Wavefront OBJ file of the C-alpha trace (Angstrom):
o trace
v -59.777 30.311 19.565
v -61.913 28.637 16.917
v -61.604 30.280 13.523
v -64.446 30.392 11.084
v -64.312 28.980 7.587
v -63.858 32.402 6.088
v -60.978 33.104 8.478
v -59.268 29.849 7.485
v -59.580 30.763 3.796
v -58.208 34.236 4.416
v -55.337 32.847 6.488
v -54.385 30.301 3.829
v -54.573 32.975 1.127
v -52.294 35.200 3.176
v -49.810 32.364 3.704
v -49.766 31.523 -0.002
v -49.250 35.157 -0.888
v -46.296 35.377 1.473
v -44.868 32.129 0.111
v -45.158 33.300 -3.498
v -43.614 36.642 -2.590
v -40.755 34.827 -0.861
v -40.124 32.593 -3.905
v -40.257 35.566 -6.260
v -37.725 37.359 -4.112
v -35.434 34.325 -4.152
v -35.725 34.042 -7.922
v -34.904 37.715 -8.339
v -31.920 37.290 -6.031
v -30.597 34.335 -8.027
v -31.045 36.307 -11.249
v -29.178 39.240 -9.764
v -26.450 36.877 -8.601
v -26.086 35.421 -12.090
v -25.935 38.885 -13.609
v -23.362 39.973 -11.030
v -21.299 36.857 -11.759
v -21.232 37.627 -15.476
v -20.392 41.268 -14.767
v -17.504 40.343 -12.454
v -16.165 37.806 -14.931
v -16.244 40.251 -17.839
v -14.871 43.245 -15.921
v -12.000 41.332 -14.287
v -11.245 39.059 -17.268
v -12.056 35.900 -15.339
v -14.035 32.866 -16.355
v -17.566 32.447 -15.076
v -16.623 29.079 -13.547
v -13.851 30.705 -11.507
v -16.133 33.457 -10.249
v -18.813 30.956 -9.305
v -16.219 28.800 -7.547
v -15.010 31.771 -5.486
v -18.561 32.835 -4.684
v -19.718 29.433 -3.485
v -16.513 28.266 -1.790
v -15.176 31.597 -0.537
v -18.412 32.758 1.072
v -17.189 31.390 4.431
v -14.688 34.212 4.671
v -17.526 36.721 4.703
v -19.076 34.972 7.686
v -15.874 34.900 9.713
v -15.649 37.093 12.796
v -13.656 40.298 12.410
v -12.193 41.890 15.531
v -10.651 45.288 15.953
v -7.017 45.514 16.999
v -6.897 45.761 20.801
v -4.009 47.012 22.877
v -4.223 44.180 25.412
v -4.277 41.591 22.640
v -1.299 43.262 21.046
v 0.581 43.201 24.353
v -0.252 39.529 24.981
v 0.783 38.640 21.468
v 4.108 40.371 21.949
v 4.792 38.723 25.288
v 3.603 35.296 24.177
v 6.383 35.318 21.690
v 8.796 35.458 24.641
v 7.089 32.435 26.270
v 6.062 34.430 29.376
v 2.648 34.241 31.044
v 2.197 37.090 33.543
v 2.725 40.537 32.048
v -0.077 42.565 33.581
v 2.215 44.808 35.640
v 4.408 45.467 32.645
v 1.346 46.196 30.513
v 0.095 48.764 33.019
v 3.517 50.395 33.091
v 3.505 51.119 29.327
v 3.641 54.759 28.349
v 1.389 56.288 25.721
v 4.156 56.300 23.098
v 4.954 52.653 23.767
v 1.271 51.729 23.514
v 0.904 53.463 20.138
v 4.070 51.828 18.821
v 3.028 48.361 20.034
v -0.449 48.713 18.531
v 0.954 49.829 15.172
v 3.363 46.866 15.123
v 0.582 44.407 15.908
v -1.701 45.907 13.236
v 1.031 45.577 10.613
v 1.634 41.945 11.555
v -2.098 41.181 11.417
v -2.433 42.633 7.944
v 0.504 40.586 6.696
v -0.918 37.379 8.126
v -2.615 35.399 5.363
v -5.759 33.492 6.126
v -7.881 31.467 3.755
v -10.140 28.504 3.309
v -8.379 25.367 2.104
v -10.465 23.405 -0.345
v -9.164 19.867 -0.787
v -10.051 17.358 -3.467
v -11.776 15.174 -0.897
v -14.045 18.039 0.138
v -14.970 18.656 -3.511
v -15.837 14.993 -4.033
v -17.923 14.974 -0.842
v -19.705 18.122 -2.000
v -20.484 16.573 -5.383
v -21.618 13.285 -3.866
v -23.882 14.857 -1.269
v -25.382 17.334 -3.736
v -26.103 14.616 -6.298
v -27.641 12.455 -3.602
v -29.961 15.298 -2.627
v -30.860 15.884 -6.291
v -31.611 12.190 -6.811
v -33.856 12.169 -3.745
v -35.712 15.225 -5.045
v -36.176 13.618 -8.468
v -37.474 10.425 -6.890
v -39.902 12.427 -4.765
v -41.019 14.360 -7.842
v -41.597 11.069 -9.666
v -43.672 9.741 -6.796
v -45.755 12.928 -6.614
v -46.303 13.708 -10.277
v -45.032 10.692 -12.252
v -42.392 12.796 -14.019
v -39.490 10.821 -15.476
v -35.932 12.160 -15.359
v -32.462 11.254 -16.612
v -29.390 12.836 -15.038
v -25.823 12.711 -16.364
v -22.987 14.194 -14.333
v -19.279 14.206 -15.121
v -16.256 16.161 -14.084
v -15.338 19.351 -15.911
v -11.613 19.328 -15.153
v -8.858 16.873 -14.343
v -8.484 18.255 -10.809
v -11.268 16.030 -9.465
v -10.862 12.237 -9.890
v -14.592 11.617 -10.287
v -16.264 8.934 -12.353
v -19.334 9.814 -14.366
v -22.676 9.466 -12.613
v -25.855 8.295 -14.341
v -29.276 8.459 -12.717
v -32.646 7.609 -14.249
v -36.055 7.033 -12.771
v -37.740 3.670 -13.132
v -39.814 4.550 -16.205
v -36.830 5.584 -18.365
v -34.158 3.396 -16.819
v -33.546 1.460 -20.063
v -34.659 4.153 -22.516
v -31.210 5.157 -23.814
v -30.036 1.568 -24.240
v -33.117 0.003 -25.830
v -34.646 2.905 -27.792
v -31.728 5.196 -28.635
v -29.097 2.447 -28.800
v -26.666 4.463 -26.646
v -24.822 2.979 -23.712
v -24.945 5.268 -20.674
v -21.349 4.658 -19.663
v -20.140 5.322 -23.190
v -22.141 8.549 -23.316
v -20.745 9.736 -19.976
v -17.183 8.932 -21.091
v -17.557 10.976 -24.286
v -19.274 13.728 -22.325
v -16.331 13.807 -19.909
v -13.808 14.066 -22.731
v -15.756 16.916 -24.323
v -16.139 18.768 -21.009
v -12.469 18.462 -20.063
v -10.826 19.309 -23.384
v -13.563 20.293 -25.812
v -14.312 18.804 -29.216
v -11.185 20.221 -30.843
v -8.864 19.061 -28.071
v -10.447 15.610 -27.959
v -10.058 15.214 -31.715
v -6.398 16.264 -31.587
v -5.607 13.954 -28.677
v -7.425 11.070 -30.330
v -5.603 11.675 -33.602
v -2.239 11.882 -31.828
v -2.943 8.720 -29.818
v -3.962 6.820 -32.947
v -0.862 8.063 -34.764
v 1.413 6.940 -31.930
v -0.136 3.477 -31.755
v -0.008 3.123 -35.543
v 3.688 3.927 -35.483
v 4.266 0.930 -33.202
v 3.026 -1.585 -35.783
v 5.011 0.220 -38.465
v 8.163 -0.032 -36.359
v 7.563 -3.730 -35.715
v 6.826 -4.634 -39.344
v 9.148 -2.159 -41.043
v 6.312 -1.143 -43.377
v 5.290 2.519 -43.272
v 1.877 1.635 -44.715
v 1.021 -0.998 -42.112
v -2.059 -0.347 -40.027
v -4.401 -2.238 -37.759
v -7.414 -3.953 -39.354
v -9.889 -5.312 -36.822
v -12.261 -7.116 -39.204
v -9.550 -9.017 -41.127
v -6.999 -9.065 -38.338
v -5.604 -12.545 -38.989
v -5.491 -12.384 -42.801
v -4.351 -8.779 -43.290
v -2.144 -8.340 -40.221
v -1.014 -11.631 -38.676
v -0.681 -13.594 -41.897
v 0.751 -10.699 -43.905
v 3.317 -9.330 -41.436
v 3.657 -12.289 -38.995
v 3.003 -10.090 -35.950
v 0.461 -10.326 -33.124
v -0.685 -8.142 -30.245
v 0.587 -9.353 -26.866
v -0.542 -8.261 -23.399
v -4.084 -7.229 -24.291
v -6.136 -6.827 -21.041
v -8.813 -9.449 -20.424
v -11.540 -7.003 -19.341
v -11.500 -5.195 -22.712
v -12.797 -7.104 -25.770
v -10.255 -7.523 -28.564
v -12.274 -5.743 -31.220
v -12.790 -2.308 -32.694
v -13.096 -0.006 -29.684
v -15.392 2.340 -31.617
v -18.045 -0.391 -31.782
v -17.996 -1.468 -28.149
v -18.698 0.432 -24.955
v -15.620 0.939 -22.816
v -15.324 3.208 -19.826
v -12.840 6.051 -20.022
v -10.643 4.656 -17.178
v -10.356 1.352 -19.056
v -9.341 3.112 -22.259
v -6.822 5.218 -20.348
v -5.454 2.034 -18.763
v -5.105 0.450 -22.214
v -3.312 3.544 -23.515
v -0.926 3.441 -20.556
v -0.207 -0.246 -21.224
v 0.760 0.613 -24.807
v 3.007 3.416 -23.564
v 4.854 1.400 -20.909
v 5.239 -1.673 -23.145
v 2.903 -4.046 -21.298
v 0.838 -4.312 -24.485
v 2.982 -4.493 -27.609
v 3.402 -5.929 -31.112
v 5.346 -9.182 -31.221
v 7.079 -10.593 -34.295
v 6.441 -14.297 -34.905
v 8.898 -16.854 -36.104
v 7.899 -19.343 -38.791
v 7.226 -22.066 -36.212
v 5.104 -19.751 -34.046
v 3.136 -18.575 -37.067
v 2.439 -22.147 -38.229
v 1.224 -23.079 -34.771
v -1.003 -20.007 -34.607
v -2.286 -20.690 -38.120
v -3.307 -24.242 -37.169
v -5.105 -22.953 -34.080
v -6.922 -20.406 -36.238
v -8.033 -23.095 -38.689
v -9.296 -25.295 -35.870
v -11.331 -22.423 -34.468
v -12.819 -21.807 -37.915
v -13.832 -25.452 -38.251
v -15.349 -25.579 -34.769
v -17.265 -22.315 -35.297
v -15.593 -20.431 -32.461
v -14.691 -17.661 -34.889
v -16.273 -16.791 -38.217
v -14.334 -15.984 -41.354
v -15.646 -12.663 -42.602
v -14.515 -13.107 -46.214
v -17.214 -12.428 -48.803
v -18.590 -15.405 -50.718
v -17.688 -15.732 -54.422
v -20.395 -14.321 -56.660
v -22.214 -16.829 -58.857
v -21.689 -14.697 -61.989
v -17.959 -14.219 -61.493
v -16.193 -13.660 -64.847
v -19.361 -12.698 -66.724
v -19.522 -9.315 -68.406
v -22.664 -7.331 -67.745
v -24.311 -4.685 -69.879
v -25.146 -1.398 -68.266
v -28.827 -1.125 -67.442
v -28.880 2.595 -68.241
v -27.905 2.112 -71.941
v -30.098 -0.171 -74.094
v -28.356 -2.916 -76.039
v -29.662 -1.598 -79.411
v -27.986 1.784 -78.968
v -24.561 0.498 -77.992
v -23.463 0.059 -81.649
v -22.092 3.062 -83.475
v -24.640 4.714 -85.748
v -23.790 6.679 -88.871
v -25.657 9.810 -89.929
v -24.756 9.640 -93.630
v -26.632 7.466 -96.162
v -25.469 3.956 -96.837
v -25.295 4.482 -100.702
v -24.486 7.548 -102.786
v -26.145 8.046 -106.201
v -24.035 8.755 -109.282
v -23.659 12.392 -110.269
v -24.888 11.573 -113.803
v -28.157 10.368 -112.404
v -28.544 13.703 -110.732
v -28.201 15.521 -114.084
v -31.176 13.662 -115.590
v -34.412 15.640 -115.782
v -37.028 14.570 -113.375
v -40.559 13.993 -114.652
v -43.012 16.844 -114.173
v -45.502 15.988 -111.427
v -48.172 18.069 -113.110
v -47.817 16.095 -116.273
v -48.221 12.910 -114.375
v -51.465 14.213 -112.934
v -52.908 14.975 -116.421
v -52.438 11.463 -117.640
v -55.668 9.455 -117.806
l 1 2 3 4 5 6 7 8 9 10 11 12 13 14 15 16 17 18 19 20 21 22 23 24 25 26 27 28 29 30 31 32 33 34 35 36 37 38 39 40 41 42 43 44 45 46 47 48 49 50 51 52 53 54 55 56 57 58 59 60 61 62 63 64 65 66 67 68 69 70 71 72 73 74 75 76 77 78 79 80 81 82 83 84 85 86 87 88 89 90 91 92 93 94 95 96 97 98 99 100 101 102 103 104 105 106 107 108 109 110 111 112 113 114 115 116 117 118 119 120 121 122 123 124 125 126 127 128 129 130 131 132 133 134 135 136 137 138 139 140 141 142 143 144 145 146 147 148 149 150 151 152 153 154 155 156 157 158 159 160 161 162 163 164 165 166 167 168 169 170 171 172 173 174 175 176 177 178 179 180 181 182 183 184 185 186 187 188 189 190 191 192 193 194 195 196 197 198 199 200 201 202 203 204 205 206 207 208 209 210 211 212 213 214 215 216 217 218 219 220 221 222 223 224 225 226 227 228 229 230 231 232 233 234 235 236 237 238 239 240 241 242 243 244 245 246 247 248 249 250 251 252 253 254 255 256 257 258 259 260 261 262 263 264 265 266 267 268 269 270 271 272 273 274 275 276 277 278 279 280 281 282 283 284 285 286 287 288 289 290 291 292 293 294 295 296 297 298 299 300 301 302 303 304 305 306 307 308 309 310 311 312 313 314 315 316 317 318 319 320 321 322 323 324 325 326 327 328 329 330 331 332 333 334 335 336 337 338 339 340 341 342 343 344 345 346 347 348 349 350 351 352 353 354 355 356 357 358 359 360 361
């Protein structure tokens, strides 16, 4: 059958109408599902994440086949426990009372039997990986169709899943965060993971406790309760002052202020574990070891391997400066009273009359 042009237009319009109606129905269903999730969480005092987890993972139980308790199945179950195979004659010989009793026993056992879906960590990781792969493919397809650029950051929300942070960006904004915003993607994902797992307050407390514990190690080694690590002037203010050095620092992490470099969260956790188990520690130096280290430090300064960060001496050192806000003429103390005081006798003398002065020729 050859359709006319008008028929094709009407058919396409009908298909689009059905498609839009189908999408609207799906959107309404998702909205209802979100509302139901919030309602269940609030009415049963559960978190929304837990309700969503049970809805998405436990939906397989709703699709499982339910069968009604059958007398023959109950009889076979009972006899299979005795390791016997042929019980048909005995089954047919059961009285009505025995059948009712056997069926009730089997029903009670079936209700007590616990069944469930076991969700392992591996299955969660596979679910995350496959879902993110599908999302990345959709974003790439969207970029090819419309030219839209996208950046995707994904991290774990709990410590139950050993998942590293995932960063995805289309070709147009692949280096946007690094070059324009000055933010390293791995550093951002690590901080995002810490915030998602413990929150801002928990992360601050853990960071403060970790810093306090590591600061106590240098105080124990030096015997000075005010000793602390100084990255910029490490040799002058730490090594030279207390004669201690850090031993066992991992090679893959730069020996500098960790707040100024990008380090992945697993590397930082590994460094923290090394401090805890004693692999990385503070070591006291003898006089001979300090002299040897001091000579090596001087040689590195001369060769330019390291740069001494001391400030240069100002050219006007030792010279007093006047404040620019107060002029030099007003800095001296000024007196309000007159410099000379006339004698009281001079004050008793009569002053000439101004009118008389005006009448003089």
